[in-house]
C-alpha positions in Angstrom: 0.0 0.0 0.0 1.3 3.5 -0.8 0.9 4.7 2.8 3.7 2.3 3.7 6.1 5.0 2.2 5.7 6.7 5.6 7.5 3.8 7.3 10.8 5.1 5.8 12.9 7.9 7.3 13.4 9.6 3.9 9.7 10.5 3.7 9.8 12.1 7.1 13.0 13.9 6.2 11.3 15.4 3.2 8.3 16.5 5.3 10.6 18.0 7.9 12.5 20.0 5.3 9.4 21.3 3.6 7.6 22.1 6.9 9.7 25.2 7.4 8.9 26.4 3.9 5.2 25.8 4.5 5.4 27.7 7.8 7.0 30.7 6.1 4.7 30.6 3.1 1.6 30.4 5.1 2.3 32.9 7.9 3.0 30.3 10.6 1.0 27.1 9.8 2.7 24.1 11.3 2.7 20.4 10.3 -0.5 18.8 11.5 0.3 15.3 10.4 -2.6 15.1 7.9 -0.5 13.1 5.4 -1.6 11.0 2.4 0.3 9.0 -0.2 -0.9 7.9 -3.7 0.3 5.4 -6.3 -1.9 5.7 -9.4 -1.6 3.2 -12.2 -3.7 4.4 -15.2 -3.8 0.9 -16.6 -5.6 -0.4 -13.5 -8.3 2.3 -13.8 -7.0 4.1 -10.8 -7.4 7.8 -10.1 -6.8 10.3 -7.3 -9.6 11.7 -5.1 -12.7 13.2 -6.8 -13.2 17.0 -6.7 -13.2 18.3 -3.1 -12.0 21.0 -0.7 -9.6 19.9 2.1 -11.8 21.6 4.7 -15.3 23.0 5.0 -15.3 25.3 8.0 -18.6 26.7 9.3 -17.2 30.2 9.1 -15.0 30.4 6.1 -13.7 33.9 6.9 -12.3 32.7 10.2 -10.2 30.2 8.4 -8.1 33.0 7.0 -5.8 35.3 9.0 -7.0 38.2 6.8 -10.7 37.4 7.3 -12.8 38.5 4.3 -9.7 39.3 2.2 -9.1 35.6 1.9 -5.4 36.0 2.7 -3.3 34.0 5.1 -5.1 30.6 4.9 -4.9 28.8 8.3 -4.7 25.5 6.5 -2.4 24.7 3.6 -1.5 21.6 1.7 1.8 20.7 0.0 1.5 18.0 -2.7 4.9 16.5 -3.7 5.4 14.6 -7.0 7.8 11.6 -6.5 7.4 10.7 -10.1 6.4 12.9 -13.0 2.7 13.7 -12.8 1.0 14.6 -16.0 -2.4 14.4 -17.8 -1.4 11.0 -19.1 -0.6 9.3 -15.8 -2.8 11.4 -13.5 -2.1 14.8 -12.1 -3.9 17.5 -10.1 -6.6 19.6 -11.5 -7.9 22.8 -9.8 -10.5 25.5 -10.0 -9.1 28.9 -9.5 -10.4 31.2 -6.8 -11.7 33.8 -9.3 -14.2 31.2 -10.7 -15.2 29.8 -7.3 -18.1 31.7 -5.6 -17.8 29.4 -2.5 -14.1 30.0 -2.0 -14.7 32.8 0.5 -18.5 32.8 0.8 -18.9 29.1 1.8 -20.7 26.5 -0.1 -24.5 26.2 -0.7 -26.5 23.0 -0.9 -29.5 22.4 -3.1 -32.1 19.6 -3.2 -32.1 19.7 -7.1 -28.6 18.2 -7.7 -27.9 17.0 -11.2 -26.5 13.9 -9.6 -29.7 13.0 -7.8 -28.2 13.6 -4.4 -29.2 16.2 -1.8 -26.0 18.1 -2.2 -25.2 20.2 -5.3 -21.8 21.0 -3.8 -19.2 23.6 -4.8 -18.2 22.1 -8.2 -21.6 22.7 -9.7 -21.7 26.3 -8.6 -18.2 26.9 -10.1 -18.9 25.2 -13.4 -22.5 26.4 -13.9 -22.0 27.2 -17.6 -20.0 25.6 -20.4 -17.6 28.5 -20.6 -16.6 28.2 -16.9 -15.2 24.8 -17.6 -12.5 26.6 -19.6 -11.0 27.9 -16.3 -10.2 24.4 -14.9 -6.5 24.2 -14.6 -4.4 21.1 -15.2 -1.4 21.2 -12.8 1.3 18.8 -14.0 4.3 18.4 -11.8 7.8 17.2 -12.5 9.4 14.6 -10.2 10.6 16.4 -7.1 8.4 19.4 -7.5 5.7 20.6 -5.2 2.3 22.3 -5.5 1.0 24.3 -2.5 -2.7 25.4 -2.1 -5.2 26.4 0.5 -8.0 24.3 2.1 -10.6 26.2 0.0 -9.1 25.3 -3.4 -11.3 22.8 -5.2 -8.9 20.1 -6.5 -8.8 16.5 -7.6 -6.5 13.8 -9.0 -7.4 12.8 -12.5 -7.5 9.4 -14.0 -4.7 8.6 -16.4 -4.9 7.3 -19.9 -5.4 3.5 -20.2 -2.6 2.2 -22.3 -0.1 4.7 -20.9 3.4 3.1 -21.0 5.2 5.5 -18.8 5.8 5.6 -15.0 2.9 5.4 -12.5 2.1 8.6 -10.7 3.4 8.5 -7.1 2.9 11.5 -4.8 2.3 12.4 -1.3 0.8 15.4 0.5 0.9 16.8 3.9 -0.9 19.7 5.5 0.0 22.5 7.9 -2.5 24.4 9.9 -2.8 27.2 12.5 -3.6 25.6 15.9 -6.5 28.1 16.2 -8.1 26.5 13.2 -7.1 22.8 13.5 -4.8 21.3 16.1 -2.2 18.8 15.0 -3.0 15.1 15.2 0.2 14.6 17.0 2.1 17.1 19.1 5.5 18.4 18.0 8.3 18.2 20.5 8.2 22.0 20.7 4.6 21.8 21.9 5.4 19.5 24.8 8.3 21.6 26.2 
């Protein structure tokens, strides 16, 4: 299983090295031990997660240090590509903030979902017209590179192309948060002292 990658010291060394970068980039968010690992083989009909936000706080404004400005997210995710991630073997896709009415305002739910569920969800609000689909962004990443985004960014891991002969997509992500928004799953040694 891909999560077994976390049994090796090298994975934790990478996380430790990037934790300082995440803290500086985010205004102080610290590793919260929300860590996931993926190994996606397009030839086995595998894909990443379906479209989602990492967190759905009750009060969206309070999840940003800048409140209604949407600056200084109190939860950030770093996604690291351990192999090349592209549209052929599966990569991230995202909806930019400027197309997403729920990014700062929060998400609405409607009984008339096109999927027959009680939840329309944020993706249907963002992509309410054909032209809005043109704003979806493919985010390929070369091996060793990282993508950083906030908890409010709608994102997903695509399915690769069946018949792809290249390398599988292997990646892992970890999150950092402000303790006022989400406390870490485990305490850092600094928190104990």
